[in-house]
Each structure stands twice: as structure tokens, then as C-alpha cells.
C-alpha positions as CSV (number, residue, x, y, z in Angstrom):
1,M,-23.4,87.4,27.5
2,T,-20.0,89.1,27.1
3,A,-18.8,90.6,23.9
4,A,-16.3,87.8,23.5
5,Q,-19.1,85.3,23.8
6,A,-21.3,87.2,21.3
7,D,-18.4,87.0,18.8
8,L,-18.4,83.2,18.9
9,Q,-20.2,81.6,15.9
10,I,-21.9,78.3,16.3
11,G,-22.4,76.0,13.3
12,R,-21.8,72.6,11.8
13,P,-18.3,71.2,12.0
14,S,-16.3,70.3,8.8
15,V,-13.7,67.7,8.2
16,A,-11.1,70.5,8.6
17,D,-12.2,70.8,12.2
18,G,-11.5,67.2,13.1
19,A,-8.0,67.8,14.4
20,A,-9.1,70.7,16.6
21,L,-12.0,68.7,18.0
22,W,-9.6,65.9,18.9
23,R,-7.3,68.4,20.6
24,L,-10.2,70.0,22.6
25,A,-11.3,66.5,23.7
26,K,-7.7,65.6,24.7
27,E,-7.2,68.8,26.6
28,S,-10.6,68.6,28.4
29,G,-9.1,66.1,30.9
30,N,-12.4,64.3,31.5
31,L,-13.5,62.9,28.1
32,D,-12.7,59.4,26.8
33,L,-10.4,60.3,23.9
34,N,-11.2,58.7,20.6
35,S,-8.7,58.4,17.8
36,S,-8.0,61.4,15.7
37,Y,-9.4,59.4,12.8
38,A,-12.7,59.1,14.7
39,Y,-13.0,62.9,15.0
40,L,-12.4,63.3,11.3
41,L,-15.1,60.8,10.5
42,W,-17.4,62.4,13.0
43,C,-17.0,65.8,11.3
44,R,-17.8,64.2,8.0
45,D,-20.6,61.8,8.8
46,F,-22.3,63.4,11.8
47,A,-21.8,67.1,11.1
48,G,-25.6,67.5,10.8
49,T,-26.0,66.3,14.4
50,S,-23.0,68.1,15.9
51,A,-22.0,71.7,16.5
52,V,-18.8,73.7,16.8
53,A,-18.2,77.1,18.4
54,R,-15.6,79.2,16.5
55,A,-13.7,82.3,17.6
56,Q,-13.6,85.3,15.3
57,D,-10.5,83.8,13.5
58,G,-12.4,80.6,12.8
59,T,-10.6,78.5,15.4
60,P,-12.9,75.9,17.1
61,V,-13.1,76.7,20.9
62,G,-15.9,74.2,21.8
63,F,-18.0,71.4,20.3
64,V,-20.8,69.0,20.9
65,T,-21.1,65.8,19.0
66,G,-24.2,63.7,18.7
67,Y,-26.3,61.4,16.5
68,L,-29.9,60.5,16.0
69,R,-30.4,56.9,17.4
70,P,-31.2,54.6,14.5
71,D,-33.7,52.7,16.5
72,R,-35.2,55.9,18.0
73,P,-34.9,58.7,15.4
74,G,-36.6,61.1,17.7
75,T,-33.8,60.8,20.2
76,L,-30.5,62.8,19.9
77,L,-27.7,61.0,21.7
78,V,-25.1,63.6,22.8
79,W,-21.7,61.9,22.6
80,Q,-19.2,64.5,23.8
81,V,-19.2,68.1,24.8
82,A,-15.9,70.0,25.2
83,V,-15.0,73.7,25.7
84,H,-11.5,75.2,25.6
85,T,-10.3,76.2,29.1
86,A,-10.2,79.9,28.2
87,H,-14.0,79.8,27.4
88,R,-15.2,77.7,30.3
89,G,-17.6,79.0,32.9
90,R,-19.3,81.4,30.5
91,G,-22.3,79.2,29.4
92,L,-20.8,78.1,26.0
93,A,-21.5,74.4,26.5
94,A,-25.2,75.3,27.2
95,R,-25.3,77.6,24.1
96,L,-23.9,74.8,22.0
97,L,-26.4,72.3,23.3
98,D,-29.3,74.7,22.8
99,A,-28.2,75.7,19.3
100,L,-27.7,72.1,18.2
101,T,-31.0,70.8,19.5
102,A,-32.8,73.8,18.0
103,R,-31.2,73.2,14.6
104,I,-32.0,69.5,14.7
105,A,-35.6,70.1,15.8
106,S,-36.0,72.4,12.8
107,E,-35.0,69.5,10.6
108,H,-36.2,66.4,12.4
109,P,-38.9,65.9,15.1
110,I,-36.9,65.2,18.3
111,T,-38.5,64.5,21.6
112,T,-35.6,63.3,23.7
113,V,-32.0,64.0,24.4
114,E,-29.8,61.3,25.9
115,T,-26.3,61.3,27.1
116,T,-24.1,59.3,29.5
117,I,-22.2,60.8,32.4
118,T,-19.8,59.1,34.7
119,P,-20.6,59.5,38.4
120,G,-18.8,62.6,39.9
121,N,-18.7,64.5,36.6
122,T,-20.4,67.5,38.2
123,A,-20.0,69.9,35.3
124,S,-21.8,67.5,32.9
125,E,-24.5,66.7,35.5
126,Q,-25.1,70.5,35.9
127,L,-25.1,71.1,32.1
128,F,-27.7,68.5,31.4
129,A,-29.8,69.3,34.5
130,S,-29.9,73.0,33.4
131,Y,-30.8,71.9,29.9
132,A,-33.7,69.9,31.2
133,D,-34.8,72.9,33.3
134,R,-34.6,75.3,30.3
135,H,-36.8,73.0,28.2
136,D,-39.2,72.0,31.0
137,A,-38.4,68.4,30.6
138,P,-38.0,65.6,33.2
139,V,-34.7,63.7,33.5
140,E,-34.6,59.9,34.0
141,R,-31.3,58.3,35.1
142,E,-30.2,54.7,34.9
143,V,-26.9,52.8,34.6
144,L,-26.5,52.1,30.9
145,F,-23.0,50.4,31.0
146,G,-21.8,49.0,34.3
147,A,-18.1,49.3,35.1
148,G,-17.6,45.6,34.4
149,L,-18.5,45.9,30.7
150,F,-15.4,47.9,29.8
151,P,-12.6,45.7,28.6
152,D,-9.8,48.2,28.8
153,G,-9.3,48.5,32.5
154,P,-11.0,50.3,35.3
155,H,-13.8,52.5,34.0
156,D,-16.6,54.2,36.0
157,P,-20.1,53.2,35.0
158,E,-21.8,55.3,32.4
159,V,-25.2,56.6,33.6
160,L,-27.8,57.3,31.0
161,Y,-29.6,60.6,31.3
162,R,-32.8,60.6,29.3
163,I,-34.3,64.1,29.0
164,G,-37.8,64.4,27.6
165,P,-40.3,64.9,26.3
166,L,-38.8,68.2,25.1
167,T,-40.0,71.7,24.4
168,I,-37.3,73.0,22.1
169,R,-37.0,76.8,22.2
170,P,-34.8,78.7,19.7
171,P,-31.5,80.0,21.1
172,H,-31.6,83.4,22.6
173,G,-31.7,86.1,20.0
174,T,-32.9,83.9,17.2
175,S,-36.3,82.9,15.9
176,Q,-37.5,79.6,14.7
177,A,-40.5,79.1,12.4
178,P,-43.2,76.9,13.8
179,S,-43.2,73.4,12.5
180,H,-46.4,71.9,10.9
């Protein structure tokens, strides 16, 4: 980890971060962009299941948004992951994902992480495959939403990646009390 990476702080987003998360998603070039209003709501209503990486000046440079599935509260669905171009290729997305799941696991028993990835999104495929490897968990893949289900024009299918059962380890350099 470089000094610049060590200087990044990972925590919960606040409503004040909504605009920055929207910009990061827009600039990512590969995420389905939600309305700016949606990111504001996400930072308010799902801050507990999301994480933001901040530079020393407090500026968000990466995020992961997620939620616990209502019908499967032991499953974290990861909605979006974005990292500013200046911070890509340094493992920040993996650090965000590990920090988020460690935090949630300390508060709720989670056994599974799910996400959807469109075919050909190699960066996301590698991120979640390496996450599964770090946590000694198998990965199941299946088409969740076929291309024909999207009403707003051509859209690649969304492939569900189900990772679990999980062994959550605390992020590097931190400790986590055992749960009872």
C-alpha cells in the first residue's frame, strides 16, 4: 500500500457526499447512472450498508453502495462500486469492499455477498473473484435479468454473482472482536 493509499479514510457516506458519488458514478464510464436524487437518498437511507473512501481533504474518491436484501437479511447486495480514475489500479475497490463487509459483519450476520455484472466488465469480474478468493468462498453465477427485460433500449444481461458462504476477515491492519 502506498502512502497515498494509506492516507485514504474509509467510512460511511453522508448526504453531503451524494453529489460526489453521483459524479464518480457518471465519470466511471461503465455504471448505469442513477439520478442525483437517488444518490442523495442512498447516502441517507443506506449509509449503513455503503462505504466511501475519502482523500485527506475529505473529498470522496471511491464508493461502494449496497443493501441487505429484505427477504434474505444475511445477504449484502452490492449495487455499485466506483473509484476516481486517479486512484484506480491500486486496490481501492477491494479495500472498500473488504472494509464494508467487515463493518456490516460486525453489526449483522452476513453469509453472502451478491452483485450483478454485465458480461465483459472484466474489472468487476476480477474484483469479485478476488474478493471470493480472499474470503475462501465459492462463486455461483446465473443470469438474473436477461437483456429483454430492460425497457429503455439495448442493455446487456445482468449476471448475478453469489459469493458465499463467507469467512469475513477484518481489513488489513485492523482487528475485529469475535462475535458470539
